MARTIVO-590114 format. One record per residue (C-alpha): y negated, z, x negated; residue number from 1; residue in one letter. Coordinates in pm, 1 decimal. Layout:
BEGIN
+----------+----------+----------+-----+----+
|       c2 |       c3 |       c1 |   i | aa |
+----------+----------+----------+-----+----+
|        Y |        Z |        X | NUM |  a |
...
+----------+----------+----------+-----+----+
//
This chain:
BEGIN
+----------+----------+----------+-----+----+
|       c2 |       c3 |       c1 |   i | aa |
+----------+----------+----------+-----+----+
|   2846.0 |   1155.8 |   3066.1 |   1 |  m |
|   3132.1 |   1275.3 |   2819.8 |   2 |  s |
|   3158.9 |   1319.6 |   2448.6 |   3 |  l |
|   3460.4 |   1088.0 |   2260.1 |   4 |  q |
|   3358.3 |   1180.5 |   1899.0 |   5 |  p |
|   3373.8 |    928.7 |   1659.0 |   6 |  r |
|   3434.2 |    971.4 |   1293.4 |   7 |  p |
|   3144.1 |    950.0 |   1063.4 |   8 |  g |
|   3036.3 |    559.5 |   1137.7 |   9 |  a |
|   2981.8 |    356.1 |    823.0 |  10 |  e |
|   2633.7 |    199.0 |    782.6 |  11 |  i |
|   2671.0 |   -168.7 |    884.0 |  12 |  p |
|   2680.5 |   -407.9 |    550.5 |  13 |  a |
|   2347.1 |   -600.8 |    710.4 |  14 |  l |
|   2170.1 |   -261.7 |    754.9 |  15 |  t |
|   2221.0 |   -164.6 |    400.0 |  16 |  v |
|   2132.8 |   -509.7 |    257.0 |  17 |  r |
|   1800.5 |   -528.3 |    425.5 |  18 |  v |
|   1713.1 |   -144.9 |    401.9 |  19 |  a |
|   1764.4 |   -110.6 |     20.4 |  20 |  r |
|   1544.5 |   -388.8 |   -110.0 |  21 |  p |
|   1264.3 |   -276.2 |    109.1 |  22 |  g |
|   1312.3 |    102.9 |      7.9 |  23 |  n |
|   1442.5 |    111.0 |   -336.6 |  24 |  p |
|   1380.3 |    481.3 |   -345.5 |  25 |  h |
|   1488.4 |    557.4 |     18.8 |  26 |  g |
|   1286.8 |    714.2 |    262.3 |  27 |  t |
|   1349.4 |   1053.0 |    444.5 |  28 |  a |
|   1582.6 |    897.0 |    689.3 |  29 |  a |
|   1775.0 |    750.1 |    418.4 |  30 |  m |
|   1793.8 |   1048.9 |    205.3 |  31 |  w |
|   1960.7 |   1253.8 |    478.0 |  32 |  i |
|   2225.8 |    951.3 |    536.4 |  33 |  r |
|   2253.6 |    919.5 |    138.0 |  34 |  d |
|   2259.3 |   1265.9 |     48.3 |  35 |  r |
|   2425.6 |   1457.3 |    325.5 |  36 |  l |
|   2636.3 |   1171.5 |    449.6 |  37 |  d |
|   2413.3 |   1208.4 |    790.6 |  38 |  g |
|   2288.6 |   1577.4 |    904.2 |  39 |  l |
|   2536.2 |   1611.8 |   1197.0 |  40 |  f |
|   2868.2 |   1439.9 |   1320.7 |  41 |  s |
|   2998.1 |   1381.1 |   1660.7 |  42 |  d |
|   3234.6 |   1686.9 |   1625.8 |  43 |  e |
|   2940.2 |   1939.2 |   1592.9 |  44 |  d |
|   2869.0 |   1888.7 |   1961.1 |  45 |  f |
|   3239.3 |   1909.2 |   2106.3 |  46 |  t |
|   3180.2 |   2222.6 |   2294.3 |  47 |  a |
|   2811.6 |   2071.9 |   2438.6 |  48 |  w |
|   2986.8 |   1805.2 |   2648.8 |  49 |  y |
|   3267.3 |   1728.6 |   2887.1 |  50 |  p |
|   3563.9 |   1530.0 |   2786.3 |  51 |  r |
|   3610.7 |   1329.2 |   3064.6 |  52 |  d |
|   3382.7 |   1073.1 |   3210.9 |  53 |  g |
|   3183.3 |    811.7 |   3107.8 |  54 |  r |
|   3104.8 |    801.5 |   2731.9 |  55 |  p |
|   2764.1 |    907.8 |   2643.0 |  56 |  g |
|   2539.3 |    844.5 |   2347.7 |  57 |  l |
|   2674.6 |    991.4 |   2010.0 |  58 |  s |
|   2486.7 |   1367.8 |   1978.2 |  59 |  p |
|   2460.4 |   1334.3 |   1648.6 |  60 |  a |
|   2199.6 |   1042.6 |   1664.4 |  61 |  q |
|   1932.5 |   1214.3 |   1908.3 |  62 |  p |
|   2005.6 |   1543.3 |   1678.9 |  63 |  a |
|   1929.2 |   1366.2 |   1355.9 |  64 |  t |
|   1634.6 |   1166.1 |   1543.9 |  65 |  v |
|   1481.0 |   1506.7 |   1664.9 |  66 |  c |
|   1485.9 |   1621.1 |   1244.6 |  67 |  v |
|   1313.1 |   1304.7 |   1159.4 |  68 |  l |
|   1097.5 |   1340.2 |   1473.4 |  69 |  q |
|    979.0 |   1658.0 |   1353.6 |  70 |  y |
|    946.1 |   1595.3 |    980.0 |  71 |  a |
|    734.0 |   1274.2 |   1063.5 |  72 |  l |
|    533.6 |   1418.2 |   1345.7 |  73 |  n |
|    629.8 |   1171.1 |   1617.9 |  74 |  l |
|    599.3 |   1183.7 |   1972.0 |  75 |  s |
|    946.6 |   1113.3 |   2172.2 |  76 |  d |
|    825.3 |    768.7 |   2232.9 |  77 |  r |
|    733.6 |    689.3 |   1869.5 |  78 |  q |
|   1061.5 |    827.8 |   1748.3 |  79 |  a |
|   1249.5 |    619.1 |   2016.0 |  80 |  a |
|   1046.4 |    324.7 |   1899.2 |  81 |  e |
|   1126.4 |    414.9 |   1534.1 |  82 |  a |
|   1517.7 |    400.6 |   1644.1 |  83 |  v |
|   1476.6 |     54.4 |   1784.2 |  84 |  r |
|   1219.7 |   -110.8 |   1512.1 |  85 |  c |
|   1239.1 |     71.0 |   1181.7 |  86 |  r |
|   1535.2 |    -26.4 |    941.3 |  87 |  i |
|   1550.0 |    334.8 |    777.3 |  88 |  d |
|   1627.6 |    509.7 |   1130.6 |  89 |  f |
|   1873.0 |    226.0 |   1168.0 |  90 |  k |
|   2039.5 |    306.4 |    852.2 |  91 |  y |
|   2039.0 |    682.4 |    879.8 |  92 |  a |
|   2209.4 |    649.8 |   1236.4 |  93 |  l |
|   2443.1 |    377.8 |   1115.4 |  94 |  g |
|   2317.4 |    142.8 |   1347.1 |  95 |  l |
|   2352.7 |   -250.5 |   1335.5 |  96 |  e |
|   1966.5 |   -409.2 |   1308.9 |  97 |  l |
|   2003.8 |   -516.6 |   1661.5 |  98 |  e |
|   2075.4 |   -200.5 |   1835.1 |  99 |  d |
|   1836.8 |   -132.1 |   2098.1 | 100 |  p |
|   1822.2 |    254.2 |   2015.7 | 101 |  g |
|   1782.2 |    464.5 |   2342.7 | 102 |  f |
|   1531.0 |    561.9 |   2597.1 | 103 |  h |
|   1276.9 |    827.4 |   2468.3 | 104 |  h |
|   1379.0 |   1074.1 |   2763.1 | 105 |  s |
|   1740.1 |   1110.6 |   2559.7 | 106 |  v |
|   1534.1 |   1331.7 |   2343.2 | 107 |  l |
|   1404.8 |   1585.7 |   2589.3 | 108 |  s |
|   1760.0 |   1565.2 |   2722.8 | 109 |  d |
|   1924.2 |   1665.6 |   2401.0 | 110 |  f |
|   1651.9 |   1924.8 |   2340.8 | 111 |  r |
|   1743.1 |   2076.6 |   2717.7 | 112 |  d |
|   2117.2 |   2082.0 |   2564.6 | 113 |  r |
|   2011.4 |   2236.5 |   2252.0 | 114 |  l |
|   1825.9 |   2519.0 |   2429.0 | 115 |  a |
|   2097.4 |   2678.9 |   2601.9 | 116 |  e |
|   2256.3 |   2993.2 |   2472.6 | 117 |  g |
|   2242.9 |   2999.8 |   2105.4 | 118 |  d |
|   2302.2 |   2641.5 |   2011.1 | 119 |  r |
|   1997.3 |   2585.0 |   1833.0 | 120 |  a |
|   2065.5 |   2868.1 |   1607.0 | 121 |  d |
|   2401.1 |   2765.3 |   1516.8 | 122 |  r |
|   2301.2 |   2386.0 |   1480.6 | 123 |  l |
|   2020.8 |   2511.8 |   1231.9 | 124 |  l |
|   2263.8 |   2727.9 |   1032.6 | 125 |  g |
|   2521.8 |   2423.6 |   1014.7 | 126 |  l |
|   2228.5 |   2193.6 |    889.3 | 127 |  a |
|   2113.6 |   2458.9 |    648.2 | 128 |  l |
|   2437.6 |   2497.4 |    503.4 | 129 |  t |
|   2516.0 |   2131.8 |    443.1 | 130 |  r |
|   2137.8 |   2073.4 |    280.9 | 131 |  i |
|   2235.9 |   2378.9 |     38.3 | 132 |  r |
|   2583.5 |   2215.4 |    -43.3 | 133 |  r |
|   2379.1 |   1892.1 |   -132.0 | 134 |  a |
|   2156.3 |   2086.7 |   -370.8 | 135 |  g |
|   1837.5 |   2032.0 |   -157.2 | 136 |  l |
|   1760.9 |   2396.8 |   -110.7 | 137 |  l |
|   1771.5 |   2643.5 |   -352.3 | 138 |  k |
|   1720.2 |   3030.3 |   -389.7 | 139 |  g |
|   1755.7 |   3324.0 |   -124.4 | 140 |  r |
|   1419.3 |   3189.4 |     63.7 | 141 |  a |
|   1576.1 |   2849.1 |     77.4 | 142 |  a |
|   1274.6 |   2695.3 |    -46.6 | 143 |  r |
|   1303.8 |   2315.7 |    -35.2 | 144 |  a |
|   1329.4 |   2139.6 |   -371.0 | 145 |  s |
|   1161.2 |   1821.9 |   -292.8 | 146 |  r |
|   1404.3 |   1755.5 |      2.7 | 147 |  p |
|   1215.4 |   1403.7 |    100.1 | 148 |  f |
|   1023.4 |   1155.4 |    -99.0 | 149 |  p |
+----------+----------+----------+-----+----+
//
């Protein structure tokens, strides 16, 4: 599997039209997309994947799902099901409503890759920087100022 970074994907218009009325104040997943323009981009993972070979899943997607999975206390199966079924997850990931998502094993494979070297620390630092810039973390202790609804 290889990585061919895709620029920040727009949220499909139908996904927005369906997600917004049902969640007028947004959800944690929608906040990540709206306030941070997505937490991660494929370019954040270029060193993790080879450039040749069959194109793989966008690594920004399982990274974002892992954050939501932790925040919402979901198992891998539940998180993968949320990608398949929940409109706010599709919104956060910029997916079409009919996108089938991915197998739950993708999440553990991603975490295995994340555990190599100092990748987790670098990715956390990147996420915290983006969250601070968005005004969702304040102060030295980086206490959250109501980061999710």
